[in-house]
C-alpha angles and dihedrals in degrees: 000000000000123000132213129181109203124194138168121235138181094222120039093178094055090047092048092049093049097047095043102037100036103028096029096233121155127232100248095181146329141204137200134210096355102162087332093312131115119195151163137208118223130189143084123307118253095021124116095235140061142162122247121201121188133190130194136160088280113102111223121223100203118221107181122158124218088257096056100099142155111214121203122192114203111213096230136027086240090059089046092052091046092053092047090050090052089049092054094040088056092052093244114156120236106222134198117260121230086224106068090207089074095048088060096039106040148341127278124216136165126241119223090275093052095254113148121244129187121204100200125210091204130086113258115265 
């Protein structure tokens, strides 16, 4: 089974820059003016998941809770440290998670839309 997380945004370019520059994802595909939607697919090649971001003329009023989180598990501690270094080098603030588990086992940041992301220092379960 393949997996896609799809979410609307107000600014595809900011989202693309964040997920490619900070998290190191690749642009796997994109589309324009498909039933009034533009979009892009971000992730890593040859994996069974990716993120889809779409934009239309509709302005999104985001309503995420503190428990709406994407969690990424780097494979090695070297990869984890490299990601955290990129976060800091891009002046992205590390924030405190409501769930103390994540404060011990990773770092939380916000993407340009204010969606919470954890970069975990644990191996995926």
